[in-house]
C-alpha positions in Angstrom: 3.3 -7.2 -0.1 0.6 -4.7 -1.1 1.3 -3.2 -4.6 0.7 0.5 -4.9 -0.6 2.1 -8.2 2.9 3.3 -9.0 4.3 -0.2 -8.9 1.4 -1.7 -10.9 1.7 1.0 -13.6 5.5 0.6 -13.9 5.2 -3.2 -13.9 2.5 -3.2 -16.6 4.7 -0.8 -18.7 7.5 -3.3 -18.4 9.8 -1.1 -16.3 12.9 -3.1 -15.5 13.1 -2.2 -11.7 9.5 -3.2 -11.2 9.9 -6.5 -13.1 13.1 -7.3 -11.1 11.4 -6.6 -7.8 8.5 -8.9 -8.7 10.9 -11.7 -9.6 12.8 -11.3 -6.3 9.7 -11.1 -4.2 7.9 -14.2 -5.6 4.3 -14.9 -6.5 2.1 -13.6 -3.6 1.0 -10.1 -4.1 -2.1 -8.1 -3.1 -3.4 -4.7 -4.0 -6.2 -2.4 -3.0 -9.3 -2.0 -5.0 -8.4 1.7 -5.1 -5.2 0.9 -7.0 -7.3 -1.0 -9.6 -9.6 2.0 -10.0 -6.5 4.3 -10.4 -5.0 2.1 -13.1 -8.4 1.9 -14.9 -8.8 5.7 -14.7 -5.4 6.2 -16.3 -6.2 4.1 -19.4 -8.3 6.6 -21.3 -6.1 6.4 -24.3 -5.7 2.7 -24.4 -7.4 0.4 -27.0 -10.0 -2.1 -25.8 -7.6 -4.9 -26.5 -4.9 -3.2 -24.3 -7.5 -2.7 -21.6 -8.4 -6.4 -21.7 -4.8 -7.4 -21.4 -4.3 -5.1 -18.3 -7.5 -6.4 -16.7 -6.4 -10.0 -17.2 -3.0 -9.2 -15.6 -4.6 -7.4 -12.7 -7.2 -10.1 -12.0 -4.2 -12.4 -11.2 -3.5 -10.3 -8.1 -5.5 -10.7 -4.9 -7.5 -7.5 -4.5 -8.5 -6.3 -1.1 -11.9 -4.4 -1.2 -12.4 -1.3 0.9 -14.2 -2.5 4.0 -15.8 -0.4 6.7 -12.8 -0.8 8.9 -10.4 0.2 6.1 -12.5 3.2 5.2 -12.7 4.3 8.8 -9.0 3.9 9.3 -8.2 5.8 6.1 -10.3 8.7 7.4 -8.4 8.7 10.7 -5.0 8.6 8.9 -6.1 11.5 6.7 -7.3 13.5 9.7 -4.2 12.9 11.6 -1.9 13.9 8.7 -3.9 17.1 8.1 -3.5 18.1 11.8 0.3 17.7 11.3 0.3 19.7 8.0 1.3 16.5 6.2 -1.8 15.9 4.1 -1.8 13.3 1.4 -4.6 12.3 -1.1 -7.4 10.2 0.3 -6.7 7.3 -2.1 -3.2 6.9 -0.6 -4.7 7.0 2.9 -7.0 4.1 1.8 -4.1 2.2 0.4 -2.1 2.7 3.6 -5.1 1.6 5.7 -5.4 -1.5 3.6 -1.8 -2.3 4.0 -2.1 -1.9 7.8 -5.2 -4.0 7.9 -3.6 -6.9 6.2 -0.2 -6.3 7.9 1.8 -6.0 4.6 4.3 -3.4 3.5 3.4 -1.0 0.6 5.5 -1.4 -2.5 5.7 2.0 -4.1 7.9 4.7 -5.6 5.7 7.2 -3.8 7.7 6.7 -0.6 7.3 10.3 0.6 3.6 9.9 1.1 3.5 6.5 2.8 6.5 7.1 5.1 4.4 9.8 6.8 2.2 7.0 8.2 3.8 5.2 11.2 1.5 2.1 11.0 2.7 1.3 7.4 5.9 -0.3 6.3 7.2 0.9 2.9 9.4 -0.7 0.3 10.5 0.7 -3.0 12.1 -0.6 -6.1 
């Protein structure tokens, strides 16, 4: 299962539904390097100690880098959605392309964006 930024943020904040989903699913999780960047960008008001704890937790998750194939696929997803008037942010297209590449569903609360992409399975919590 590919963990989206919304899930990672909720899990790291200790949100009950995210913690419960993690317990039910088990131990194998992956995420996109884009999600790591989004989490990092959102930590501007955190102390260095807090940032280190978050980094340690995130390093335990297998991170899929953005390859040429993923980047190209994300561009195609973005273009296709724009043509349909269903545009979403490029980072979400990259996350979706990553999930499709590794054949894993995206775990997110942002279902409205990811459900627009036929090649991606979506789970929520």
